A tleap script that builds the chain and sets N, CA, C and O, in Angstrom:
source leaprc.protein.ff14SB
mol = sequence {
  NMET ASP ARG LYS MET ALA ASN ARG LYS LEU
  ILE ARG LEU SER GLN LEU LYS ASN LYS LEU
  ALA THR GLU ASN LEU LYS GLU ILE ASP TRP
  VAL THR PHE GLY VAL ILE VAL LYS LYS VAL
  THR PRO GLN SER ALA ASN ASN GLY ARG THR
  PHE SER ILE TRP ARG LEU ASN ASP LEU ARG
  ASP LEU GLY GLN CYS VAL SER LEU PHE LEU
  PHE GLY GLU VAL HIE LYS GLU HIE TRP LYS
  THR GLU GLN GLY THR CVAL
}
set mol.1.N position { 27.732 -3.798 22.167 }
set mol.1.CA position { 29.357 -3.815 22.380 }
set mol.1.C position { 29.652 -2.327 23.205 }
set mol.1.O position { 30.536 -2.348 24.061 }
set mol.2.N position { 29.032 -1.242 22.990 }
set mol.2.CA position { 29.276 -0.152 23.691 }
set mol.2.C position { 29.278 -0.378 24.763 }
set mol.2.O position { 30.290 -0.188 25.439 }
set mol.3.N position { 27.638 -1.073 25.506 }
set mol.3.CA position { 27.672 -1.550 26.963 }
set mol.3.C position { 28.709 -2.581 27.667 }
set mol.3.O position { 29.403 -2.402 28.667 }
set mol.4.N position { 28.596 -3.674 26.857 }
set mol.4.CA position { 29.819 -4.399 27.050 }
set mol.4.C position { 31.356 -3.698 27.307 }
set mol.4.O position { 32.087 -4.351 28.051 }
set mol.5.N position { 31.863 -2.532 26.802 }
set mol.5.CA position { 32.682 -2.289 26.948 }
set mol.5.C position { 33.061 -0.865 27.802 }
set mol.5.O position { 34.105 -0.218 27.884 }
set mol.6.N position { 31.812 -0.702 28.354 }
set mol.6.CA position { 31.669 0.479 29.335 }
set mol.6.C position { 32.398 0.225 30.170 }
set mol.6.O position { 32.260 -0.857 30.739 }
set mol.7.N position { 33.532 1.192 30.596 }
set mol.7.CA position { 34.287 1.397 31.938 }
set mol.7.C position { 35.643 0.281 31.930 }
set mol.7.O position { 36.393 -0.015 32.861 }
set mol.8.N position { 35.633 -0.148 30.658 }
set mol.8.CA position { 36.958 -0.829 30.017 }
set mol.8.C position { 37.931 -0.399 29.432 }
set mol.8.O position { 37.640 0.435 28.575 }
set mol.9.N position { 38.820 -0.587 29.521 }
set mol.9.CA position { 39.988 -0.693 28.505 }
set mol.9.C position { 40.358 -1.334 27.399 }
set mol.9.O position { 40.513 -2.530 27.647 }
set mol.10.N position { 40.577 -1.053 26.239 }
set mol.10.CA position { 40.988 -1.707 25.281 }
set mol.10.C position { 42.526 -1.894 25.314 }
set mol.10.O position { 43.380 -1.008 25.358 }
set mol.11.N position { 42.660 -2.954 25.289 }
set mol.11.CA position { 44.295 -3.216 25.184 }
set mol.11.C position { 44.455 -4.134 24.090 }
set mol.11.O position { 44.065 -5.295 24.212 }
set mol.12.N position { 45.104 -3.636 22.812 }
set mol.12.CA position { 45.482 -4.760 21.549 }
set mol.12.C position { 46.395 -5.519 21.748 }
set mol.12.O position { 47.397 -5.030 22.270 }
set mol.13.N position { 46.401 -7.431 21.309 }
set mol.13.CA position { 47.161 -7.656 21.569 }
set mol.13.C position { 48.768 -7.358 21.393 }
set mol.13.O position { 49.627 -7.737 22.188 }
set mol.14.N position { 48.967 -6.716 20.371 }
set mol.14.CA position { 50.230 -6.377 19.935 }
set mol.14.C position { 50.956 -5.114 20.955 }
set mol.14.O position { 52.084 -4.651 20.782 }
set mol.15.N position { 50.281 -4.836 21.710 }
set mol.15.CA position { 50.354 -3.928 22.914 }
set mol.15.C position { 50.762 -4.462 24.240 }
set mol.15.O position { 51.434 -3.820 25.048 }
set mol.16.N position { 50.341 -5.614 24.412 }
set mol.16.CA position { 50.251 -6.361 25.678 }
set mol.16.C position { 51.704 -6.578 26.521 }
set mol.16.O position { 51.762 -6.477 27.746 }
set mol.17.N position { 53.042 -6.938 25.531 }
set mol.17.CA position { 53.826 -6.751 26.294 }
set mol.17.C position { 54.045 -5.526 26.775 }
set mol.17.O position { 54.091 -5.369 27.995 }
set mol.18.N position { 54.247 -4.259 25.742 }
set mol.18.CA position { 54.541 -2.956 26.553 }
set mol.18.C position { 53.587 -2.389 27.446 }
set mol.18.O position { 53.804 -1.284 27.943 }
set mol.19.N position { 52.402 -3.129 27.738 }
set mol.19.CA position { 51.525 -2.310 28.807 }
set mol.19.C position { 51.763 -3.657 30.397 }
set mol.19.O position { 51.594 -3.581 31.614 }
set mol.20.N position { 52.105 -4.462 29.678 }
set mol.20.CA position { 52.417 -5.345 31.479 }
set mol.20.C position { 53.590 -5.042 31.828 }
set mol.20.O position { 53.770 -5.307 33.016 }
set mol.21.N position { 54.776 -4.455 31.151 }
set mol.21.CA position { 56.016 -3.281 31.452 }
set mol.21.C position { 55.585 -2.393 32.419 }
set mol.21.O position { 56.082 -2.288 33.540 }
set mol.22.N position { 54.340 -1.537 31.833 }
set mol.22.CA position { 54.162 -0.363 32.527 }
set mol.22.C position { 53.118 0.273 32.884 }
set mol.22.O position { 52.720 1.425 33.053 }
set mol.23.N position { 52.702 -1.027 32.969 }
set mol.23.CA position { 51.148 -0.700 33.435 }
set mol.23.C position { 50.910 -1.612 34.594 }
set mol.23.O position { 51.458 -2.714 34.611 }
set mol.24.N position { 49.926 -1.123 35.814 }
set mol.24.CA position { 49.797 -2.296 36.595 }
set mol.24.C position { 48.157 -2.647 36.236 }
set mol.24.O position { 47.152 -2.136 36.729 }
set mol.25.N position { 48.276 -3.749 35.156 }
set mol.25.CA position { 46.849 -4.338 34.760 }
set mol.25.C position { 46.217 -5.042 35.665 }
set mol.25.O position { 45.241 -5.548 35.111 }
set mol.26.N position { 46.268 -5.354 36.829 }
set mol.26.CA position { 45.792 -6.009 38.050 }
set mol.26.C position { 44.577 -5.207 38.291 }
set mol.26.O position { 43.464 -5.649 38.580 }
set mol.27.N position { 44.931 -3.950 38.135 }
set mol.27.CA position { 44.150 -2.623 38.935 }
set mol.27.C position { 43.493 -2.285 37.735 }
set mol.27.O position { 42.729 -1.386 38.086 }
set mol.28.N position { 43.276 -2.541 36.075 }
set mol.28.CA position { 42.652 -1.910 35.359 }
set mol.28.C position { 41.114 -3.333 34.389 }
set mol.28.O position { 41.268 -4.421 33.833 }
set mol.29.N position { 40.236 -2.736 34.584 }
set mol.29.CA position { 39.155 -3.674 33.671 }
set mol.29.C position { 39.593 -3.350 32.120 }
set mol.29.O position { 39.223 -2.408 31.419 }
set mol.30.N position { 40.359 -4.261 31.849 }
set mol.30.CA position { 40.992 -4.511 30.211 }
set mol.30.C position { 40.302 -5.725 29.690 }
set mol.30.O position { 39.901 -6.795 30.148 }
set mol.31.N position { 40.325 -5.250 28.801 }
set mol.31.CA position { 39.340 -6.663 27.465 }
set mol.31.C position { 40.414 -6.529 26.387 }
set mol.31.O position { 40.997 -5.445 26.402 }
set mol.32.N position { 40.816 -7.446 25.410 }
set mol.32.CA position { 41.650 -7.875 24.089 }
set mol.32.C position { 40.833 -8.823 23.599 }
set mol.32.O position { 40.081 -9.666 24.088 }
set mol.33.N position { 41.350 -8.283 21.858 }
set mol.33.CA position { 40.518 -9.204 21.335 }
set mol.33.C position { 41.771 -10.164 20.171 }
set mol.33.O position { 42.823 -9.544 20.013 }
set mol.34.N position { 41.712 -11.098 19.662 }
set mol.34.CA position { 42.677 -11.622 19.216 }
set mol.34.C position { 41.796 -12.692 18.075 }
set mol.34.O position { 40.597 -12.953 18.170 }
set mol.35.N position { 42.868 -13.283 16.854 }
set mol.35.CA position { 42.474 -13.709 16.018 }
set mol.35.C position { 43.123 -14.892 15.955 }
set mol.35.O position { 44.281 -14.718 15.577 }
set mol.36.N position { 42.746 -16.510 16.259 }
set mol.36.CA position { 43.529 -17.666 16.395 }
set mol.36.C position { 44.437 -17.831 15.024 }
set mol.36.O position { 43.612 -18.063 14.140 }
set mol.37.N position { 45.512 -17.821 14.553 }
set mol.37.CA position { 46.241 -17.610 13.627 }
set mol.37.C position { 46.821 -18.799 13.563 }
set mol.37.O position { 47.126 -19.220 12.447 }
set mol.38.N position { 47.123 -19.668 14.844 }
set mol.38.CA position { 47.863 -20.980 14.444 }
set mol.38.C position { 47.276 -21.913 15.925 }
set mol.38.O position { 47.247 -21.455 17.067 }
set mol.39.N position { 46.973 -22.894 15.626 }
set mol.39.CA position { 46.559 -24.094 16.749 }
set mol.39.C position { 47.614 -25.437 16.524 }
set mol.39.O position { 47.844 -26.003 15.455 }
set mol.40.N position { 48.033 -25.677 17.528 }
set mol.40.CA position { 48.748 -26.793 17.842 }
set mol.40.C position { 48.193 -27.859 17.753 }
set mol.40.O position { 47.087 -27.657 18.256 }
set mol.41.N position { 48.261 -29.217 17.327 }
set mol.41.CA position { 47.282 -30.726 17.862 }
set mol.41.C position { 47.467 -30.521 19.132 }
set mol.41.O position { 48.481 -29.930 19.503 }
set mol.42.N position { 46.415 -31.021 20.130 }
set mol.42.CA position { 46.139 -31.062 21.421 }
set mol.42.C position { 47.374 -32.151 21.867 }
set mol.42.O position { 47.573 -33.249 21.346 }
set mol.43.N position { 48.040 -31.618 22.827 }
set mol.43.CA position { 49.258 -32.190 23.441 }
set mol.43.C position { 48.525 -33.149 24.827 }
set mol.43.O position { 47.306 -33.293 24.921 }
set mol.44.N position { 49.267 -33.590 25.575 }
set mol.44.CA position { 49.296 -34.363 26.954 }
set mol.44.C position { 50.273 -33.921 27.659 }
set mol.44.O position { 51.468 -33.899 27.363 }
set mol.45.N position { 49.611 -33.468 28.863 }
set mol.45.CA position { 50.517 -32.994 29.974 }
set mol.45.C position { 51.102 -34.432 30.365 }
set mol.45.O position { 50.844 -35.576 29.990 }
set mol.46.N position { 52.286 -33.700 31.572 }
set mol.46.CA position { 52.884 -35.088 32.088 }
set mol.46.C position { 51.810 -35.771 33.056 }
set mol.46.O position { 51.900 -36.998 33.083 }
set mol.47.N position { 50.907 -35.263 33.779 }
set mol.47.CA position { 49.730 -35.959 34.526 }
set mol.47.C position { 48.505 -36.889 33.340 }
set mol.47.O position { 47.463 -37.497 33.581 }
set mol.48.N position { 49.181 -36.643 32.169 }
set mol.48.CA position { 47.680 -37.348 31.109 }
set mol.48.C position { 46.315 -36.991 31.058 }
set mol.48.O position { 45.303 -37.648 30.812 }
set mol.49.N position { 46.598 -35.253 31.477 }
set mol.49.CA position { 45.564 -34.439 30.783 }
set mol.49.C position { 45.728 -33.740 29.386 }
set mol.49.O position { 46.819 -33.363 28.957 }
set mol.50.N position { 44.779 -33.632 28.855 }
set mol.50.CA position { 44.946 -32.735 27.490 }
set mol.50.C position { 44.912 -31.828 27.535 }
set mol.50.O position { 44.250 -31.397 28.479 }
set mol.51.N position { 45.536 -30.827 26.641 }
set mol.51.CA position { 45.465 -29.408 26.269 }
set mol.51.C position { 45.645 -28.564 25.183 }
set mol.51.O position { 46.636 -28.889 24.529 }
set mol.52.N position { 45.158 -27.772 24.828 }
set mol.52.CA position { 45.486 -26.945 23.593 }
set mol.52.C position { 46.623 -25.599 24.002 }
set mol.52.O position { 47.039 -25.189 25.085 }
set mol.53.N position { 46.876 -25.164 22.559 }
set mol.53.CA position { 48.012 -24.164 22.293 }
set mol.53.C position { 47.577 -23.432 21.310 }
set mol.53.O position { 47.629 -24.184 20.337 }
set mol.54.N position { 47.123 -22.276 20.923 }
set mol.54.CA position { 46.690 -21.437 20.379 }
set mol.54.C position { 47.715 -20.325 20.197 }
set mol.54.O position { 48.251 -20.022 21.263 }
set mol.55.N position { 48.172 -19.571 19.042 }
set mol.55.CA position { 48.676 -18.784 18.642 }
set mol.55.C position { 47.883 -17.464 18.384 }
set mol.55.O position { 47.289 -17.452 17.306 }
set mol.56.N position { 47.734 -16.122 19.321 }
set mol.56.CA position { 46.776 -15.491 18.814 }
set mol.56.C position { 47.258 -14.205 17.872 }
set mol.56.O position { 48.438 -13.860 17.803 }
set mol.57.N position { 46.559 -13.780 17.411 }
set mol.57.CA position { 47.126 -12.101 17.118 }
set mol.57.C position { 46.247 -11.385 16.528 }
set mol.57.O position { 45.183 -11.759 16.035 }
set mol.58.N position { 46.851 -9.962 16.593 }
set mol.58.CA position { 45.602 -9.025 16.511 }
set mol.58.C position { 45.498 -8.266 14.950 }
set mol.58.O position { 44.669 -7.435 14.578 }
set mol.59.N position { 46.438 -8.755 14.328 }
set mol.59.CA position { 46.132 -8.683 12.702 }
set mol.59.C position { 46.872 -7.562 12.522 }
set mol.59.O position { 47.057 -7.330 11.327 }
set mol.60.N position { 47.477 -6.600 13.435 }
set mol.60.CA position { 48.151 -5.054 13.247 }
set mol.60.C position { 49.367 -5.316 13.217 }
set mol.60.O position { 50.040 -4.465 12.636 }
set mol.61.N position { 50.035 -6.377 13.718 }
set mol.61.CA position { 51.493 -6.882 13.699 }
set mol.61.C position { 51.739 -8.443 13.878 }
set mol.61.O position { 51.443 -9.187 14.813 }
set mol.62.N position { 52.248 -8.638 12.918 }
set mol.62.CA position { 51.868 -10.143 12.382 }
set mol.62.C position { 52.680 -10.838 13.092 }
set mol.62.O position { 52.284 -11.977 13.340 }
set mol.63.N position { 54.232 -10.379 13.730 }
set mol.63.CA position { 55.322 -10.907 14.049 }
set mol.63.C position { 55.292 -10.748 16.095 }
set mol.63.O position { 56.106 -11.095 16.951 }
set mol.64.N position { 53.747 -9.971 16.181 }
set mol.64.CA position { 53.794 -10.428 17.589 }
set mol.64.C position { 52.240 -11.229 17.839 }
set mol.64.O position { 51.105 -10.957 17.447 }
set mol.65.N position { 52.697 -12.131 18.528 }
set mol.65.CA position { 51.763 -13.192 18.802 }
set mol.65.C position { 51.515 -13.528 20.314 }
set mol.65.O position { 52.459 -13.198 21.032 }
set mol.66.N position { 50.626 -14.017 20.851 }
set mol.66.CA position { 50.598 -14.310 22.023 }
set mol.66.C position { 49.827 -15.811 22.306 }
set mol.66.O position { 48.643 -16.111 22.160 }
set mol.67.N position { 50.788 -16.487 22.692 }
set mol.67.CA position { 50.441 -18.254 23.397 }
set mol.67.C position { 49.411 -18.137 24.233 }
set mol.67.O position { 49.372 -17.294 25.130 }
set mol.68.N position { 48.140 -19.317 23.898 }
set mol.68.CA position { 46.973 -19.408 24.895 }
set mol.68.C position { 47.082 -20.552 25.342 }
set mol.68.O position { 46.537 -21.198 24.447 }
set mol.69.N position { 47.425 -21.329 26.157 }
set mol.69.CA position { 47.154 -22.299 26.988 }
set mol.69.C position { 45.908 -22.890 26.805 }
set mol.69.O position { 45.077 -21.988 26.701 }
set mol.70.N position { 45.506 -23.749 26.737 }
set mol.70.CA position { 43.751 -23.964 27.516 }
set mol.70.C position { 43.570 -25.448 28.067 }
set mol.70.O position { 43.596 -26.450 27.352 }
set mol.71.N position { 43.413 -25.440 29.212 }
set mol.71.CA position { 43.749 -26.837 30.261 }
set mol.71.C position { 41.959 -26.773 30.475 }
set mol.71.O position { 41.139 -25.923 30.128 }
set mol.72.N position { 41.791 -28.305 31.329 }
set mol.72.CA position { 40.481 -28.522 31.882 }
set mol.72.C position { 39.198 -28.531 31.285 }
set mol.72.O position { 38.751 -29.493 30.660 }
set mol.73.N position { 38.677 -27.591 31.451 }
set mol.73.CA position { 37.034 -27.478 30.897 }
set mol.73.C position { 36.870 -26.452 29.760 }
set mol.73.O position { 36.125 -26.440 28.780 }
set mol.74.N position { 37.940 -25.475 30.269 }
set mol.74.CA position { 38.664 -24.678 28.653 }
set mol.74.C position { 38.524 -25.683 27.705 }
set mol.74.O position { 37.580 -25.904 26.947 }
set mol.75.N position { 39.453 -26.193 27.824 }
set mol.75.CA position { 40.129 -27.145 26.455 }
set mol.75.C position { 39.019 -28.217 25.926 }
set mol.75.O position { 38.846 -28.460 24.732 }
set mol.76.N position { 38.351 -28.774 26.908 }
set mol.76.CA position { 37.437 -29.705 26.401 }
set mol.76.C position { 36.202 -28.816 25.584 }
set mol.76.O position { 35.670 -29.406 24.644 }
set mol.77.N position { 35.839 -27.754 25.827 }
set mol.77.CA position { 34.766 -26.952 25.184 }
set mol.77.C position { 35.346 -26.235 24.232 }
set mol.77.O position { 34.571 -26.034 23.297 }
set mol.78.N position { 36.558 -25.697 24.072 }
set mol.78.CA position { 37.041 -25.315 23.061 }
set mol.78.C position { 38.293 -25.657 21.700 }
set mol.78.O position { 38.699 -25.019 20.729 }
set mol.79.N position { 38.505 -26.666 22.139 }
set mol.79.CA position { 39.616 -27.303 21.467 }
set mol.79.C position { 39.265 -27.821 20.046 }
set mol.79.O position { 40.151 -28.356 19.380 }
set mol.80.N position { 37.737 -27.652 19.451 }
set mol.80.CA position { 37.714 -27.897 18.037 }
set mol.80.C position { 37.145 -26.210 17.458 }
set mol.80.O position { 36.474 -25.938 16.463 }
set mol.81.N position { 37.498 -25.646 18.113 }
set mol.81.CA position { 37.233 -24.106 17.889 }
set mol.81.C position { 38.099 -23.824 16.322 }
set mol.81.O position { 38.749 -24.860 16.189 }
set mol.82.N position { 38.338 -23.104 15.353 }
set mol.82.CA position { 38.572 -23.267 14.231 }
set mol.82.C position { 39.701 -22.200 14.377 }
set mol.82.O position { 39.660 -21.301 15.217 }
set mol.83.N position { 40.769 -22.394 13.431 }
set mol.83.CA position { 41.747 -21.507 13.258 }
set mol.83.C position { 40.897 -20.350 12.265 }
set mol.83.O position { 39.962 -20.582 11.498 }
set mol.84.N position { 41.745 -18.681 12.643 }
set mol.84.CA position { 40.812 -18.228 11.766 }
set mol.84.C position { 39.667 -17.053 12.689 }
set mol.84.O position { 39.348 -15.880 12.496 }
set mol.85.N position { 39.219 -18.315 13.965 }
set mol.85.CA position { 38.087 -17.643 14.534 }
set mol.85.C position { 38.715 -16.441 15.502 }
set mol.85.O position { 39.886 -16.479 15.880 }
set mol.86.N position { 37.727 -15.287 15.883 }
set mol.86.CA position { 37.896 -14.261 16.623 }
set mol.86.C position { 37.597 -14.521 18.030 }
set mol.86.O position { 37.716 -13.622 18.863 }
savepdb mol mol.pdb
quit
């Protein structure tokens, strides 16, 4: 993990909104971690393609969640991932 995180900045999901407002994250190599706390049943978009929505949290502030929309190949590969997965 130390090798993978070298020269990267960890931003907690609960800090993400504040960091987006105060820092230019496009110029920083950053990572985050989250737990899937809720999954919505896969939906169909207007174009007929299926997608998933996950609610992610860092377990520090359960009131601060990030919604992640999975489309295309990412949806096909990961839609069965279980709630509680990091």
